[in-house]
C-alpha positions in Angstrom: 19.7 81.4 -97.5 23.0 83.0 -99.0 24.5 80.9 -102.2 27.5 81.0 -100.1 27.4 81.7 -96.3 31.0 82.9 -96.1 30.0 86.2 -98.2 27.6 87.0 -95.1 30.8 86.2 -92.5 33.0 88.4 -94.7 30.5 91.0 -94.2 30.0 90.5 -90.4 33.9 90.7 -90.0 34.6 93.8 -92.3 32.2 95.7 -89.8 33.6 94.0 -86.7 37.4 95.1 -87.8 38.1 98.3 -86.8 41.0 100.5 -86.2 41.9 102.4 -83.2 42.0 106.4 -83.0 45.5 106.0 -84.5 44.4 103.9 -87.4 46.5 100.8 -86.1 44.8 97.5 -86.2 44.5 95.5 -82.7 44.4 91.9 -81.9 41.4 92.4 -79.9 39.9 93.8 -83.2 40.5 91.0 -85.2 39.7 88.4 -82.7 36.4 86.2 -83.3 34.0 83.8 -81.2 34.6 80.2 -82.1 30.6 80.4 -82.1 30.0 83.1 -84.4 32.4 81.4 -87.4 30.8 78.0 -86.4 27.2 79.5 -86.9 28.2 81.3 -89.9 29.7 78.2 -91.9 26.8 75.8 -90.6 28.9 73.8 -88.2 32.1 73.9 -90.4 30.0 72.0 -93.4 32.2 70.9 -96.2 30.3 73.0 -98.7 30.9 76.1 -96.8 35.4 75.1 -96.7 37.4 77.3 -98.7 40.5 75.9 -97.6 42.4 74.1 -94.9 46.3 74.0 -93.7 48.3 73.9 -90.4 48.4 77.4 -88.6 51.1 78.3 -87.0 50.9 81.8 -85.6 50.9 84.3 -82.9 48.9 87.4 -82.4 52.2 89.4 -84.1 51.9 87.8 -87.3 48.3 88.0 -87.4 48.3 91.7 -86.8 51.4 91.9 -89.6 49.1 90.1 -92.0 45.9 91.9 -91.6 47.9 95.1 -92.0 48.9 94.1 -95.6 46.9 95.9 -98.0 47.3 94.9 -101.6 45.1 94.1 -104.2 46.9 90.8 -105.3 46.5 89.8 -101.6 43.8 88.2 -99.9 42.8 90.2 -96.7 42.8 88.8 -93.4 39.4 89.8 -91.7 40.1 87.7 -88.4 41.0 85.0 -86.5 40.0 82.4 -83.6 42.2 80.4 -81.1 39.7 78.5 -78.9 39.7 75.1 -78.0 42.0 73.1 -80.3 41.1 74.9 -83.9 43.3 77.7 -84.8 41.1 79.5 -87.3 41.8 82.3 -90.0 39.0 83.7 -91.8 40.2 85.8 -95.0 38.2 87.7 -97.7 35.7 86.0 -99.7 37.3 85.0 -103.3 34.3 84.4 -105.4 36.3 82.7 -108.1 38.2 80.1 -105.8 41.8 80.2 -104.7 44.5 80.1 -107.4 45.7 76.8 -106.3 42.5 75.4 -107.5 43.2 76.5 -111.1 47.0 75.5 -110.9 47.0 72.0 -109.4 43.8 70.9 -110.9 44.6 69.5 -114.4 41.1 69.9 -115.9 40.7 73.6 -114.8 44.4 74.0 -115.4 43.9 73.0 -119.1 41.2 75.9 -119.4 44.1 78.6 -118.6 44.9 80.2 -122.2 48.3 82.2 -122.1 47.4 85.6 -121.7 45.3 84.2 -118.5 48.6 82.4 -117.3 50.7 85.8 -118.0 48.2 88.1 -115.9 48.2 85.4 -112.9 52.4 85.7 -113.1 52.3 89.3 -113.3 49.6 89.5 -110.6 51.9 87.2 -108.5 54.9 89.2 -109.1 53.3 92.3 -108.1 52.2 90.9 -104.6 55.9 89.5 -104.3 57.0 93.2 -104.8 54.7 94.7 -102.1 55.6 92.2 -99.7 59.3 92.7 -100.6 59.9 96.4 -101.2 56.9 98.3 -101.2 55.1 97.5 -98.1 56.1 99.4 -95.1 55.8 96.6 -93.0 58.7 94.4 -93.4 58.4 90.4 -94.0 60.5 88.2 -93.1 59.7 84.2 -94.4 61.1 81.5 -92.2 60.7 77.8 -92.2 59.3 76.0 -89.1 
């Protein structure tokens, strides 16, 4: 067994997600079977869970996020809208999510000012990409 099964799921999905002849990603290439995700995560074991949140999305939003490519943005590999669940599958981040360090008082205490500066610059570069450099236009709305 892998140290973290989600590394395997990301490997599987990176092979599944392919572009069509014009280089465009399609919704069909991103859609994943519920059983595949369930099996790879060992029935959604808490040990394999990286995050949780409310997903309010549609196929156009999924395509937009999947097409965004920047070193400071996590890549979306696929989705599943089966049953009552709406699941998004992102690339595996070995060091964990940034919010784990920013909002955990113990982990945050270990962030020196040089590391904090790198985080700030990285976030700023990601935002600059979304707002100015991406060929895709992103509009944020409150729902």
